[in-house]
TIKOL-188177 format. One record per atom (N, C-alpha, C): residue number from 1; residue in three letters; atom name; x, y, z. Coordinates in steps of 0.02 Angstrom, whole numbers, always signed. Example, Ala and Ser with C-alpha at 12.3 -4.5 7.8 and 13.67 -1.06 7.14 Angstrom:
BEGIN
ATOM,num,residuo,atomo,px,py,pz
ATOM,1,ALA,N,+660,-284,+390
ATOM,1,ALA,CA,+615,-225,+390
ATOM,1,ALA,C,+660,-165,+390
ATOM,2,SER,N,+642,-112,+354
ATOM,2,SER,CA,+684,-53,+357
ATOM,2,SER,C,+645,+2,+394
//
This chain:
BEGIN
ATOM,num,residuo,atomo,px,py,pz
ATOM,1,MET,N,+4484,+6441,+7623
ATOM,1,MET,CA,+4458,+6387,+7582
ATOM,1,MET,C,+4444,+6326,+7627
ATOM,2,PRO,N,+4381,+6302,+7627
ATOM,2,PRO,CA,+4366,+6244,+7670
ATOM,2,PRO,C,+4398,+6180,+7644
ATOM,3,ASN,N,+4416,+6137,+7691
ATOM,3,ASN,CA,+4444,+6073,+7671
ATOM,3,ASN,C,+4388,+6024,+7655
ATOM,4,SER,N,+4406,+5965,+7633
ATOM,4,SER,CA,+4356,+5915,+7611
ATOM,4,SER,C,+4308,+5896,+7667
ATOM,5,ALA,N,+4334,+5886,+7728
ATOM,5,ALA,CA,+4291,+5868,+7784
ATOM,5,ALA,C,+4241,+5923,+7800
ATOM,6,GLU,N,+4263,+5985,+7798
ATOM,6,GLU,CA,+4217,+6041,+7810
ATOM,6,GLU,C,+4164,+6046,+7756
ATOM,7,THR,N,+4183,+6034,+7695
ATOM,7,THR,CA,+4136,+6037,+7639
ATOM,7,THR,C,+4084,+5982,+7647
ATOM,8,ILE,N,+4105,+5922,+7663
ATOM,8,ILE,CA,+4059,+5866,+7672
ATOM,8,ILE,C,+4012,+5879,+7731
ATOM,9,GLU,N,+4039,+5905,+7786
ATOM,9,GLU,CA,+3998,+5921,+7844
ATOM,9,GLU,C,+3946,+5974,+7827
ATOM,10,ASN,N,+3966,+6025,+7791
ATOM,10,ASN,CA,+3921,+6079,+7770
ATOM,10,ASN,C,+3865,+6051,+7726
ATOM,11,LEU,N,+3883,+6010,+7677
ATOM,11,LEU,CA,+3833,+5981,+7632
ATOM,11,LEU,C,+3786,+5935,+7670
ATOM,12,ALA,N,+3812,+5897,+7718
ATOM,12,ALA,CA,+3770,+5852,+7758
ATOM,12,ALA,C,+3719,+5891,+7798
ATOM,13,ARG,N,+3740,+5947,+7828
ATOM,13,ARG,CA,+3694,+5989,+7867
ATOM,13,ARG,C,+3639,+6017,+7821
ATOM,14,LYS,N,+3659,+6041,+7762
ATOM,14,LYS,CA,+3609,+6068,+7715
ATOM,14,LYS,C,+3560,+6015,+7693
ATOM,15,LEU,N,+3584,+5956,+7679
ATOM,15,LEU,CA,+3541,+5901,+7659
ATOM,15,LEU,C,+3492,+5882,+7714
ATOM,16,GLU,N,+3516,+5880,+7776
ATOM,16,GLU,CA,+3474,+5863,+7833
ATOM,16,GLU,C,+3419,+5916,+7842
ATOM,17,ARG,N,+3437,+5979,+7835
ATOM,17,ARG,CA,+3386,+6032,+7842
ATOM,17,ARG,C,+3333,+6026,+7788
ATOM,18,VAL,N,+3352,+6011,+7727
ATOM,18,VAL,CA,+3303,+6003,+7673
ATOM,18,VAL,C,+3258,+5943,+7687
ATOM,19,ARG,N,+3287,+5889,+7713
ATOM,19,ARG,CA,+3248,+5829,+7729
ATOM,19,ARG,C,+3197,+5845,+7784
ATOM,20,ILE,N,+3218,+5881,+7835
ATOM,20,ILE,CA,+3172,+5900,+7890
ATOM,20,ILE,C,+3117,+5945,+7863
ATOM,21,LEU,N,+3134,+5994,+7822
ATOM,21,LEU,CA,+3084,+6039,+7793
ATOM,21,LEU,C,+3034,+6000,+7752
ATOM,22,ASN,N,+3057,+5953,+7712
ATOM,22,ASN,CA,+3011,+5912,+7672
ATOM,22,ASN,C,+2965,+5871,+7717
ATOM,23,ASP,N,+2992,+5843,+7770
ATOM,23,ASP,CA,+2950,+5806,+7818
ATOM,23,ASP,C,+2897,+5851,+7849
ATOM,24,LEU,N,+2917,+5911,+7867
ATOM,24,LEU,CA,+2869,+5958,+7897
ATOM,24,LEU,C,+2814,+5978,+7847
ATOM,25,LYS,N,+2833,+5986,+7785
ATOM,25,LYS,CA,+2783,+6005,+7734
ATOM,25,LYS,C,+2732,+5949,+7723
ATOM,26,GLU,N,+2751,+5888,+7738
ATOM,26,GLU,CA,+2706,+5831,+7730
ATOM,26,GLU,C,+2654,+5827,+7786
ATOM,27,CYS,N,+2666,+5861,+7841
ATOM,27,CYS,CA,+2619,+5860,+7897
ATOM,27,CYS,C,+2554,+5895,+7878
ATOM,28,LYS,N,+2499,+5860,+7887
ATOM,28,LYS,CA,+2433,+5889,+7872
ATOM,28,LYS,C,+2392,+5899,+7935
ATOM,29,THR,N,+2409,+5862,+7987
ATOM,29,THR,CA,+2371,+5867,+8049
ATOM,29,THR,C,+2419,+5874,+8108
ATOM,30,LEU,N,+2390,+5890,+8165
ATOM,30,LEU,CA,+2430,+5893,+8226
ATOM,30,LEU,C,+2460,+5825,+8242
ATOM,31,GLU,N,+2421,+5773,+8228
ATOM,31,GLU,CA,+2446,+5705,+8241
ATOM,31,GLU,C,+2507,+5689,+8197
ATOM,32,ASP,N,+2505,+5712,+8134
ATOM,32,ASP,CA,+2563,+5703,+8090
ATOM,32,ASP,C,+2624,+5736,+8120
ATOM,33,PHE,N,+2615,+5797,+8145
ATOM,33,PHE,CA,+2670,+5835,+8175
ATOM,33,PHE,C,+2696,+5800,+8237
ATOM,34,GLN,N,+2650,+5774,+8278
ATOM,34,GLN,CA,+2671,+5740,+8339
ATOM,34,GLN,C,+2710,+5676,+8323
ATOM,35,GLU,N,+2689,+5640,+8272
ATOM,35,GLU,CA,+2726,+5580,+8251
ATOM,35,GLU,C,+2795,+5598,+8225
ATOM,36,LEU,N,+2798,+5652,+8187
ATOM,36,LEU,CA,+2863,+5675,+8161
ATOM,36,LEU,C,+2909,+5696,+8218
ATOM,37,THR,N,+2881,+5729,+8268
ATOM,37,THR,CA,+2920,+5748,+8327
ATOM,37,THR,C,+2948,+5687,+8362
ATOM,38,LYS,N,+2907,+5636,+8370
ATOM,38,LYS,CA,+2930,+5574,+8401
ATOM,38,LYS,C,+2987,+5542,+8360
ATOM,39,LYS,N,+2980,+5543,+8294
ATOM,39,LYS,CA,+3031,+5515,+8250
ATOM,39,LYS,C,+3098,+5551,+8261
ATOM,40,TYR,N,+3096,+5617,+8261
ATOM,40,TYR,CA,+3159,+5655,+8268
ATOM,40,TYR,C,+3186,+5651,+8339
ATOM,41,GLU,N,+3143,+5646,+8389
ATOM,41,GLU,CA,+3167,+5636,+8457
ATOM,41,GLU,C,+3203,+5570,+8463
ATOM,42,ALA,N,+3175,+5518,+8432
ATOM,42,ALA,CA,+3207,+5453,+8434
ATOM,42,ALA,C,+3275,+5455,+8399
ATOM,43,LEU,N,+3278,+5488,+8343
ATOM,43,LEU,CA,+3342,+5494,+8307
ATOM,43,LEU,C,+3394,+5532,+8349
ATOM,44,CYS,N,+3373,+5586,+8380
ATOM,44,CYS,CA,+3418,+5625,+8423
ATOM,44,CYS,C,+3442,+5584,+8482
ATOM,45,ASN,N,+3397,+5546,+8513
ATOM,45,ASN,CA,+3415,+5505,+8570
ATOM,45,ASN,C,+3465,+5451,+8548
ATOM,46,GLU,N,+3455,+5422,+8490
ATOM,46,GLU,CA,+3501,+5372,+8464
ATOM,46,GLU,C,+3570,+5404,+8451
ATOM,47,ASP,N,+3570,+5464,+8424
ATOM,47,ASP,CA,+3634,+5499,+8412
ATOM,47,ASP,C,+3671,+5510,+8478
ATOM,48,LYS,N,+3636,+5528,+8531
ATOM,48,LYS,CA,+3667,+5539,+8596
ATOM,48,LYS,C,+3698,+5475,+8623
ATOM,49,ARG,N,+3664,+5419,+8611
ATOM,49,ARG,CA,+3689,+5355,+8636
ATOM,49,ARG,C,+3752,+5332,+8599
ATOM,50,THR,N,+3758,+5351,+8536
ATOM,50,THR,CA,+3814,+5327,+8495
ATOM,50,THR,C,+3873,+5375,+8494
ATOM,51,GLU,N,+3868,+5431,+8530
ATOM,51,GLU,CA,+3924,+5478,+8531
ATOM,51,GLU,C,+3977,+5457,+8580
//
């Protein structure tokens, strides 16, 4: 049985995946995809700096 922290972590991962999928579905052009890639790269870089 997962504890509360594991449950929250699992739900957060699922929510993030759904958010990314929705963002990808909004892409209509290559430029949209490139902008989205930049957005997620910036978020990942920020996460690395705050760890």
